[in-house]
N, C-alpha and C positions, 0 to 999 in steps of 0.2 A: 663128753667131749672134756678134756683137759684147761682148764683156765688160760688164757694168755697169759706170759710172762713180762710183767709191767716196766722189766728192765730191757726188754728186748725190743729193737725200733722195728716199725714196719717194715715189711719187704718191698721195697720200690718199685716203683715201675720198671718195667725192662728199658732199655733207650732203645732197642728200636720201633716203640711203638709211639715215641714224641715225635720225631719227625714225620709220621704220616699225622698226628694233628696235627702239629704245623701247618704243614701242607695243605691239609684242609680247611685252618684256618686263614692262610694266605688265600686261597681260592674262593673262599667265601668273603674278601673283601675284595677280589681284582673282578667275581658277580657282581657287588653293591656299586663298582667302580664303572663298569662297562654301563650299568646300569642308570646311574649318573651320567654319565658320558651321553647315553643313546638318548633318554631325556632332553639334554641340552640341545642336541642337535636338532631335536623333530618339536620341540614344543618353545612359540614363540613369546610365552609368558615365562618361562623360565628363562631365557637368553636375557628376557628384561628384569629379573631377581638378578641376575646375575652382574650385570652392571650396575644396579643397585646397589649390591653386594661390593664392587668395587668402589666404586663412589663413597659410600658410608665406612668403609675403609678407608680411603683418605681422608674424608670428611674428619673421623676419629683420631687419626696418627697429627692432623694439620690443627685440631683443635686439645689435644694431649687430654683425652678420656682417663680419667681415674679407673682403677682395677672393678667398681664395680659399676661406673660405665660401661664400660666394655662387656664385662659379664652381662648389664641388661642388652646391649646392642648386640651382642652375639646369639644369644638367646631368642632373641625377636626375630633375624635373619635367618636365623635355623627352625624356628616354625614354620617360616614362610617356605623355605625351600622343602622343607618335611610335606606341608600342606601341598605344596603343590605336586611334589613326586608323588604322593597319593592319589591325588587327582586324576595324573596320569594313567598310573596303572589301573585305577578305577574306571576311568571310561578306555583304556587296551584290553579290559576284559570284558566291557561291557560290549564296545564293539562286537568282539570275539562271539560272546553266546548271545547278541541279539543283534543281528547286521542288519536287521530290516527295523522301522520305526516300533518302538512299542511303551507305553507310554513309563512302565515300570524304569524301564530304561534311562528315557530322559529325568525321569524322579532321580534316579541314582546318578547320573551327571551333573543335576543341579545342583545337588546336595553336598557332592563333592567340591563342584566350583564354589559353595558358600563358605567350603571350610577355608577352600584358600582365602576369600573375602576378608572372613574373620580376622583370618590368622595375619594379612596385611594392613586392615583396620589396624588390629594391636601392637604391630611394628610402628606403622605411622602414629600412633600414641605415643610410643617408646622414645620413636624419634624426634617427637615434637619436644618433649620432657627433658629428654638429655640434651638435642642440639639446639632446642630451640632458643635457651636463654645466651646460648653463647654466639648464636648467629646475634643476636639483639645488640651484645653488647659489644660484637664486633661493629657493626651496623653505627653504634650509637643511642639506639633506641632506648 
């Protein structure tokens, strides 16, 4: 087999293949957004997290958070949302494969709910560290 010519550019991917790839990526985002939307419509806890997200965003704007503070708050919020969505997915699959009561199904649901609890507690700590001093200063404490 002859060696490749180093001066010759690699053959580009035909442009006809690109739209299919882009369409598939767009469809993937559509599926993901549909999943978040479905969870928001059916899960009360996720609706509470959505309200908390709006409140936290408003407080962040009011207090003029720094870039680092916004990053910490965004990561905390995202971790709670992700944990809640994983919990919803695990509960849905568990209900599908084990419609009746089974101790292992119950354990899977409890562990998933525990992950949400830990994420929420972590977000609470971040919120306290970021917003606590600002609220105390506002209240003159």
